[in-house]
C-alpha positions, 0 to 999 in steps of 0.5 A: 500500500502507498504510505507517505513519508510521515504516518499520523496515527489518529485522525481526531482534532490533533491528528487532522491538524497535524496533517494540515501543519505538515502540508503547510510545510510541504511534508507528505503525510498519511493519517490512519484513523480507526473511525469512519465517522465523527463522534456526535455530541459536544466534548471539547468546546473552547478554541483559544486565541493562540489556536486561532492564530495558528488557524489563520496561518493555515488559512482555516480561521474564517470557517471556524469563526463562522461556525463558532460563538465568540465569548468576550466576557466571563463572570465570577459569581458567588451564587448570590452576587457578582464577584467580578468580570474578565473582559477578553476584549482587552486582550491582544487583537484580533482574537480577543475572545474565546471561540466556542464550538462543539468538538464534532464540528471542529473535527468536521471542519478539519476533516473537510479541509484535509479532504479538500487540499490533500485528497486520499491522505486520510485512511479511515476504518484503519488501525495500526496493529504493529510497529517496528523501528529500523535504522532508517524507517518504521515498519507498520502493520495496518488493518484496513477494512478488515484486511492486513497490510504492511508499509514502511515510512520515515516517521510515525506521529502518535496522535491516538489519544490518552490510551495511545497504541503508539506510546504503548508500543514504544514502552513509554511510561505515562506518569500521573494520576487521577484527581479526586474531582468529579463532575456532571455536565449537560447542554440545555436550552438557554435560561439565563440572562447572560447572553454570550457571556460565560459564568463561573459560580463559586457556591460553598458546595462546589463549582458550577460553570455555564457557557453559551453554545450556538443555537441558543443553548448553554453548557452546564458543568457541576462539581460533584462530591463523588462520581455519578454513574448514571446522571440524568437531566433532572439530577443536573437541574436539581444540582443547579437549583439547590446551589445557586437558585437558577432554573433550567428545563430538564426536558431541553437537555441534548447531552449529559454525562459525568466525568473524572479528571486526571493528569498524565505526561509521557516520559518521552515524546520521541523515540528515534523515528516515532513521536507523540503529540496531543493526549498521547503525550500529555493529558491535562484536566479539561477544566479550563478547556486547554488540552485540545489547544495544547495538542494543536500547539504540539502539532504546529511546533513539530511540523516546524521542527521537521521542516527545519531539518534537512530532507524529511524521511530517511535523511532527517537527522533524528538528533534535531528532533529532540528540540520538540520534546525539549520545548513541548514538555515544559509547556505541557506541565505548565498548562497542567498546573493552570488546569489544576489551579482552576480545579482547586478554585472550584472545590467545595469550601467551608469558608466561601467568603474567603474564596470570594474575596480572593476572586474579587481581588484577582479580578481587579485591575491590573490583575484582571488583565493577567487573569484574562491572559491566563484563561486564554492561554496567553503568557505561554512562550511564543516560540511556536508562532 
Protein backbone atom coordinates (compact mmCIF):
# COMPACT_ATOMS: atom_id res chain seq x y z
CA UNK A 1 0.00 0.00 0.00
CA UNK A 2 1.11 3.59 -0.63
CA UNK A 3 2.19 5.42 2.51
CA UNK A 4 3.76 8.88 2.64
CA UNK A 5 6.94 9.99 4.42
CA UNK A 6 5.12 10.58 7.71
CA UNK A 7 2.28 8.46 9.12
CA UNK A 8 -0.02 10.10 11.65
CA UNK A 9 -1.79 7.56 13.83
CA UNK A 10 -5.12 9.03 14.92
CA UNK A 11 -7.46 11.30 12.98
CA UNK A 12 -9.10 13.28 15.77
CA UNK A 13 -8.70 17.07 16.14
CA UNK A 14 -4.95 16.86 16.82
CA UNK A 15 -4.17 14.27 14.15
CA UNK A 16 -6.11 16.18 11.48
CA UNK A 17 -4.46 19.45 12.49
CA UNK A 18 -1.07 17.69 12.45
CA UNK A 19 -1.71 16.76 8.83
CA UNK A 20 -2.57 20.35 7.91
CA UNK A 21 0.60 21.59 9.60
CA UNK A 22 2.78 19.09 7.73
CA UNK A 23 1.12 20.01 4.43
CA UNK A 24 1.74 23.68 5.21
CA UNK A 25 5.45 22.84 5.48
CA UNK A 26 5.48 20.74 2.32
CA UNK A 27 5.83 17.39 4.11
CA UNK A 28 3.82 14.45 2.66
CA UNK A 29 1.74 12.51 5.19
CA UNK A 30 -0.87 9.80 5.64
CA UNK A 31 -3.41 9.73 8.50
CA UNK A 32 -4.58 6.36 9.85
CA UNK A 33 -7.88 6.59 11.76
CA UNK A 34 -9.94 3.80 13.38
CA UNK A 35 -13.29 5.53 12.94
CA UNK A 36 -15.12 6.16 9.69
CA UNK A 37 -17.45 8.77 11.14
CA UNK A 38 -17.22 11.69 13.54
CA UNK A 39 -18.43 11.08 17.10
CA UNK A 40 -21.53 13.18 17.68
CA UNK A 41 -22.06 15.33 20.74
CA UNK A 42 -20.08 18.09 22.34
CA UNK A 43 -16.87 17.23 24.19
CA UNK A 44 -14.04 19.75 23.98
CA UNK A 45 -15.53 23.17 23.42
CA UNK A 46 -13.10 26.11 23.65
CA UNK A 47 -10.79 27.27 20.85
CA UNK A 48 -8.32 29.76 22.30
CA UNK A 49 -6.73 32.79 20.63
CA UNK A 50 -3.34 31.07 20.30
CA UNK A 51 -5.04 28.33 18.26
CA UNK A 52 -6.96 30.82 16.12
CA UNK A 53 -3.64 32.45 15.25
CA UNK A 54 -2.36 29.07 14.03
CA UNK A 55 -5.62 28.52 12.13
CA UNK A 56 -5.01 31.84 10.37
CA UNK A 57 -1.53 30.68 9.31
CA UNK A 58 -3.18 27.61 7.77
CA UNK A 59 -5.97 29.62 6.12
CA UNK A 60 -8.83 27.99 8.04
CA UNK A 61 -9.77 30.53 10.71
CA UNK A 62 -12.73 32.01 8.82
CA UNK A 63 -14.56 28.68 8.66
CA UNK A 64 -14.28 28.31 12.43
CA UNK A 65 -15.24 31.89 13.17
CA UNK A 66 -18.37 31.47 11.07
CA UNK A 67 -19.37 28.26 12.84
CA UNK A 68 -18.48 29.12 16.44
CA UNK A 69 -19.65 31.54 19.11
CA UNK A 70 -17.39 34.28 20.44
CA UNK A 71 -17.21 34.69 24.21
CA UNK A 72 -15.84 38.13 25.08
CA UNK A 73 -16.60 38.19 28.82
CA UNK A 74 -16.58 35.80 31.74
CA UNK A 75 -18.23 36.48 35.10
CA UNK A 76 -17.38 35.11 38.54
CA UNK A 77 -20.46 34.76 40.74
CA UNK A 78 -20.96 33.61 44.32
CA UNK A 79 -24.39 32.22 43.53
CA UNK A 80 -25.93 35.25 45.20
CA UNK A 81 -23.99 38.17 43.75
CA UNK A 82 -21.46 39.07 41.06
CA UNK A 83 -17.83 38.93 42.21
CA UNK A 84 -16.18 40.34 39.10
CA UNK A 85 -15.78 40.15 35.34
CA UNK A 86 -12.98 39.27 32.93
CA UNK A 87 -13.11 41.19 29.66
CA UNK A 88 -11.27 39.26 26.96
CA UNK A 89 -11.80 42.24 24.64
CA UNK A 90 -8.89 43.93 26.39
CA UNK A 91 -6.56 41.14 25.24
CA UNK A 92 -4.39 41.10 22.14
CA UNK A 93 -6.34 41.56 18.90
CA UNK A 94 -7.70 40.32 16.56
CA UNK A 95 -8.65 37.22 18.58
CA UNK A 96 -9.59 38.89 21.85
CA UNK A 97 -12.20 36.27 22.72
CA UNK A 98 -12.59 32.52 23.22
CA UNK A 99 -14.40 30.71 20.42
CA UNK A 100 -16.85 28.00 21.50
CA UNK A 101 -17.59 25.19 19.08
CA UNK A 102 -18.61 21.56 19.63
CA UNK A 103 -15.72 19.16 19.04
CA UNK A 104 -17.76 17.28 16.46
CA UNK A 105 -17.98 20.48 14.41
CA UNK A 106 -14.26 21.16 14.91
CA UNK A 107 -13.43 17.70 13.60
CA UNK A 108 -15.82 18.10 10.68
CA UNK A 109 -14.20 21.36 9.56
CA UNK A 110 -10.66 19.97 9.90
CA UNK A 111 -11.61 16.81 8.03
CA UNK A 112 -13.24 18.80 5.22
CA UNK A 113 -10.09 20.84 4.83
CA UNK A 114 -7.87 17.75 4.75
CA UNK A 115 -10.05 16.11 2.09
CA UNK A 116 -10.12 19.34 0.09
CA UNK A 117 -6.40 20.04 -0.12
CA UNK A 118 -4.86 16.56 0.26
CA UNK A 119 -7.39 14.03 -1.08
CA UNK A 120 -6.83 10.39 -0.09
CA UNK A 121 -4.41 11.32 2.71
CA UNK A 122 -6.92 10.20 5.37
CA UNK A 123 -7.46 6.44 5.60
CA UNK A 124 -10.45 5.62 7.80
CA UNK A 125 -11.65 2.35 9.30
CA UNK A 126 -7.96 1.54 9.66
CA UNK A 127 -5.83 0.56 12.62
CA UNK A 128 -2.10 0.21 13.21
CA UNK A 129 -1.61 -3.20 14.82
CA UNK A 130 2.20 -3.43 14.94
CA UNK A 131 5.11 -1.01 14.86
CA UNK A 132 8.75 -1.96 14.33
CA UNK A 133 11.54 0.63 14.16
CA UNK A 134 14.51 0.01 11.89
CA UNK A 135 17.62 2.17 11.42
CA UNK A 136 16.20 4.24 8.58
CA UNK A 137 12.45 3.53 8.50
CA UNK A 138 9.48 2.34 10.55
CA UNK A 139 7.60 -0.79 9.53
CA UNK A 140 3.87 -0.82 10.19
CA UNK A 141 1.19 -3.49 10.10
CA UNK A 142 -2.15 -1.87 9.30
CA UNK A 143 -5.63 -3.36 9.31
CA UNK A 144 -7.85 -1.60 6.75
CA UNK A 145 -11.49 -2.67 6.37
CA UNK A 146 -10.53 -5.96 8.00
CA UNK A 147 -7.62 -6.68 5.63
CA UNK A 148 -3.95 -6.72 6.71
CA UNK A 149 -1.35 -4.54 5.02
CA UNK A 150 2.33 -3.81 5.61
CA UNK A 151 4.03 -0.49 4.94
CA UNK A 152 7.27 1.37 5.56
CA UNK A 153 7.50 5.05 6.44
CA UNK A 154 10.14 7.51 7.53
CA UNK A 155 8.42 8.73 10.69
CA UNK A 156 5.35 7.97 12.79
CA UNK A 157 3.49 10.54 14.88
CA UNK A 158 1.16 9.16 17.54
CA UNK A 159 -1.93 11.37 17.87
CA UNK A 160 -4.05 8.48 19.11
CA UNK A 161 -5.19 9.81 22.47
CA UNK A 162 -4.60 9.02 26.11
CA UNK A 163 -4.84 5.25 25.53
CA UNK A 164 -2.26 5.52 22.76
CA UNK A 165 -1.25 2.31 20.98
CA UNK A 166 1.83 4.08 19.64
CA UNK A 167 3.01 5.10 23.11
CA UNK A 168 2.42 1.62 24.48
CA UNK A 169 4.23 0.03 21.53
CA UNK A 170 7.27 2.15 22.39
CA UNK A 171 7.11 1.11 26.05
CA UNK A 172 6.98 4.74 27.19
CA UNK A 173 5.83 5.21 30.76
CA UNK A 174 2.81 7.51 31.21
CA UNK A 175 3.24 9.18 34.60
CA UNK A 176 0.45 10.86 36.50
CA UNK A 177 -2.67 10.23 38.50
CA UNK A 178 -6.39 10.77 38.72
CA UNK A 179 -7.59 13.78 40.66
CA UNK A 180 -10.30 13.26 43.30
CA UNK A 181 -12.50 15.78 41.47
CA UNK A 182 -15.62 14.61 39.61
CA UNK A 183 -18.23 16.44 37.57
CA UNK A 184 -21.52 16.13 35.71
CA UNK A 185 -22.37 18.22 32.67
CA UNK A 186 -25.18 18.80 30.24
CA UNK A 187 -26.35 21.04 27.40
CA UNK A 188 -29.71 22.75 27.91
CA UNK A 189 -31.79 25.49 26.35
CA UNK A 190 -30.66 28.97 27.38
CA UNK A 191 -32.39 30.09 30.56
CA UNK A 192 -30.06 32.78 31.91
CA UNK A 193 -29.76 36.48 31.23
CA UNK A 194 -26.05 36.27 30.43
CA UNK A 195 -26.40 36.01 26.65
CA UNK A 196 -23.00 35.24 25.10
CA UNK A 197 -21.10 35.57 28.38
CA UNK A 198 -19.61 32.69 30.35
CA UNK A 199 -20.24 32.39 34.09
CA UNK A 200 -18.39 30.59 36.88
CA UNK A 201 -20.38 30.18 40.09
CA UNK A 202 -18.50 29.50 43.34
CA UNK A 203 -21.03 28.41 45.97
CA UNK A 204 -19.75 26.61 49.05
CA UNK A 205 -20.84 23.20 47.69
CA UNK A 206 -18.51 23.49 44.68
CA UNK A 207 -18.13 24.98 41.24
CA UNK A 208 -20.83 25.42 38.62
CA UNK A 209 -19.78 26.68 35.18
CA UNK A 210 -22.02 27.61 32.30
CA UNK A 211 -21.03 28.55 28.77
CA UNK A 212 -23.12 29.75 25.84
CA UNK A 213 -23.44 27.46 22.85
CA UNK A 214 -24.68 28.00 19.31
CA UNK A 215 -28.42 27.51 18.70
CA UNK A 216 -29.35 29.31 21.94
CA UNK A 217 -28.09 26.57 24.25
CA UNK A 218 -25.87 26.60 27.31
CA UNK A 219 -23.38 24.04 28.67
CA UNK A 220 -23.50 23.47 32.45
CA UNK A 221 -20.66 21.79 34.37
CA UNK A 222 -21.15 20.96 38.07
CA UNK A 223 -18.63 19.75 40.64
CA UNK A 224 -19.90 16.65 42.48
CA UNK A 225 -18.85 15.05 45.76
CA UNK A 226 -18.33 11.68 44.07
CA UNK A 227 -18.54 10.17 40.61
CA UNK A 228 -22.14 9.93 39.38
CA UNK A 229 -22.54 6.70 37.47
CA UNK A 230 -25.78 7.49 35.68
CA UNK A 231 -26.52 11.23 35.66
CA UNK A 232 -29.90 12.44 34.44
CA UNK A 233 -31.02 15.85 33.18
CA UNK A 234 -33.21 16.20 36.28
CA UNK A 235 -30.27 15.48 38.60
CA UNK A 236 -28.23 18.19 36.89
CA UNK A 237 -31.13 20.63 37.11
CA UNK A 238 -31.51 19.84 40.81
CA UNK A 239 -27.82 20.48 41.49
CA UNK A 240 -28.14 23.88 39.86
CA UNK A 241 -31.37 24.93 41.59
CA UNK A 242 -30.15 23.76 45.00
CA UNK A 243 -26.80 25.56 44.83
CA UNK A 244 -27.49 28.80 43.02
CA UNK A 245 -31.31 29.01 42.79
CA UNK A 246 -31.17 29.04 38.99
CA UNK A 247 -33.68 27.12 36.94
CA UNK A 248 -33.16 25.03 33.80
CA UNK A 249 -35.64 22.80 32.00
CA UNK A 250 -34.52 19.13 32.07
CA UNK A 251 -36.68 18.38 29.02
CA UNK A 252 -34.44 20.61 26.86
CA UNK A 253 -31.29 18.58 27.55
CA UNK A 254 -29.49 17.40 24.39
CA UNK A 255 -26.39 15.88 26.02
CA UNK A 256 -25.44 14.85 29.54
CA UNK A 257 -22.57 12.91 31.08
CA UNK A 258 -20.30 12.59 34.08
CA UNK A 259 -16.52 12.58 34.16
CA UNK A 260 -13.46 12.47 36.35
CA UNK A 261 -10.22 14.31 35.67
CA UNK A 262 -6.60 13.27 35.53
CA UNK A 263 -3.15 14.42 34.54
CA UNK A 264 -0.51 12.31 32.80
CA UNK A 265 2.64 13.03 30.84
CA UNK A 266 4.83 10.69 28.83
CA UNK A 267 8.43 10.22 29.96
CA UNK A 268 9.49 10.81 26.37
CA UNK A 269 7.82 12.49 23.40
CA UNK A 270 10.24 10.97 20.87
CA UNK A 271 11.91 7.60 20.47
CA UNK A 272 14.06 7.54 17.34
CA UNK A 273 11.60 7.81 14.43
CA UNK A 274 8.38 7.79 16.43
CA UNK A 275 6.92 10.88 18.14
CA UNK A 276 3.90 11.68 20.32
CA UNK A 277 1.54 14.67 20.24
CA UNK A 278 -1.69 15.67 21.95
CA UNK A 279 -3.22 13.37 24.54
CA UNK A 280 -0.83 10.58 23.54
CA UNK A 281 1.93 12.75 25.03
CA UNK A 282 0.06 14.54 27.83
CA UNK A 283 -3.37 14.62 29.44
CA UNK A 284 -4.48 17.67 31.42
CA UNK A 285 -7.70 18.40 33.27
CA UNK A 286 -10.46 19.62 30.94
CA UNK A 287 -11.42 22.30 33.48
CA UNK A 288 -10.25 25.41 31.67
CA UNK A 289 -10.50 23.78 28.24
CA UNK A 290 -6.84 23.91 27.22
CA UNK A 291 -5.98 20.28 26.40
CA UNK A 292 -7.03 20.20 22.74
CA UNK A 293 -5.38 23.57 22.13
CA UNK A 294 -2.15 22.30 23.66
CA UNK A 295 -2.25 19.39 21.21
CA UNK A 296 -2.56 21.81 18.31
CA UNK A 297 0.49 23.72 19.56
CA UNK A 298 2.34 20.38 19.67
CA UNK A 299 1.44 19.78 16.04
CA UNK A 300 2.48 23.23 14.86
CA UNK A 301 5.85 23.07 16.58
CA UNK A 302 6.56 19.52 15.44
CA UNK A 303 5.84 20.37 11.80
CA UNK A 304 8.14 23.39 12.11
CA UNK A 305 10.94 21.26 13.54
CA UNK A 306 10.55 18.73 10.74
CA UNK A 307 10.66 21.47 8.11
CA UNK A 308 13.81 22.99 9.58
CA UNK A 309 15.62 19.66 9.32
CA UNK A 310 17.19 18.71 6.02
CA UNK A 311 15.15 16.28 3.96
CA UNK A 312 12.25 14.51 5.61
CA UNK A 313 12.02 10.71 5.83
CA UNK A 314 15.21 8.65 5.77
CA UNK A 315 17.58 11.63 5.67
CA UNK A 316 16.03 13.53 8.59
CA UNK A 317 18.60 13.90 11.40
CA UNK A 318 16.95 12.26 14.40
CA UNK A 319 19.00 14.28 16.90
CA UNK A 320 17.49 17.52 15.59
CA UNK A 321 14.01 16.31 16.51
CA UNK A 322 14.62 16.39 20.25
CA UNK A 323 14.11 20.16 20.32
CA UNK A 324 10.40 19.33 20.01
CA UNK A 325 10.36 17.41 23.29
CA UNK A 326 12.62 19.98 24.97
CA UNK A 327 10.11 22.74 24.25
CA UNK A 328 6.74 20.98 24.48
CA UNK A 329 7.23 19.00 27.66
CA UNK A 330 7.67 22.08 29.92
CA UNK A 331 4.70 23.73 28.24
CA UNK A 332 2.51 20.67 28.91
CA UNK A 333 3.50 20.78 32.58
CA UNK A 334 2.68 24.50 32.74
CA UNK A 335 -0.77 24.01 31.18
CA UNK A 336 -1.44 21.13 33.58
CA UNK A 337 -0.64 23.40 36.53
CA UNK A 338 -3.03 26.05 35.21
CA UNK A 339 -5.81 23.47 34.91
CA UNK A 340 -5.07 22.24 38.42
CA UNK A 341 -5.43 25.76 39.82
CA UNK A 342 -8.81 26.06 38.11
CA UNK A 343 -9.94 22.83 39.77
CA UNK A 344 -8.74 23.82 43.22
CA UNK A 345 -10.62 27.09 42.96
CA UNK A 346 -13.82 25.20 42.22
CA UNK A 347 -13.70 22.74 45.12
CA UNK A 348 -16.19 22.85 47.98
CA UNK A 349 -15.19 25.00 50.94
CA UNK A 350 -16.36 25.67 54.48
CA UNK A 351 -15.25 29.30 54.12
CA UNK A 352 -16.75 30.58 50.86
CA UNK A 353 -16.38 34.22 51.89
CA UNK A 354 -12.58 33.86 51.91
CA UNK A 355 -12.61 32.36 48.41
CA UNK A 356 -14.99 35.03 47.17
CA UNK A 357 -12.78 37.82 48.48
CA UNK A 358 -9.74 36.20 46.85
CA UNK A 359 -11.52 36.01 43.49
CA UNK A 360 -12.70 39.62 43.77
CA UNK A 361 -9.12 40.76 44.32
CA UNK A 362 -7.91 38.75 41.30
CA UNK A 363 -10.48 40.38 39.05
CA UNK A 364 -9.48 43.92 39.90
CA UNK A 365 -7.15 45.77 37.50
CA UNK A 366 -4.34 45.24 36.70
CA UNK A 367 -4.70 41.61 37.84
CA UNK A 368 -7.85 41.29 35.72
CA UNK A 369 -5.73 41.55 32.56
CA UNK A 370 -3.40 38.85 33.87
CA UNK A 371 -6.37 36.58 34.55
CA UNK A 372 -7.64 37.17 31.02
CA UNK A 373 -4.24 36.06 29.69
CA UNK A 374 -4.35 33.03 31.98
CA UNK A 375 -7.73 31.84 30.69
CA UNK A 376 -6.91 32.49 27.01
CA UNK A 377 -3.56 30.60 27.13
CA UNK A 378 -1.53 33.77 26.81
CA UNK A 379 1.66 34.05 28.77
CA UNK A 380 2.99 30.78 27.38
CA UNK A 381 6.14 31.02 25.30
CA UNK A 382 5.60 32.42 21.81
CA UNK A 383 8.31 30.46 20.01
CA UNK A 384 5.78 28.27 18.15
CA UNK A 385 4.46 31.16 16.02
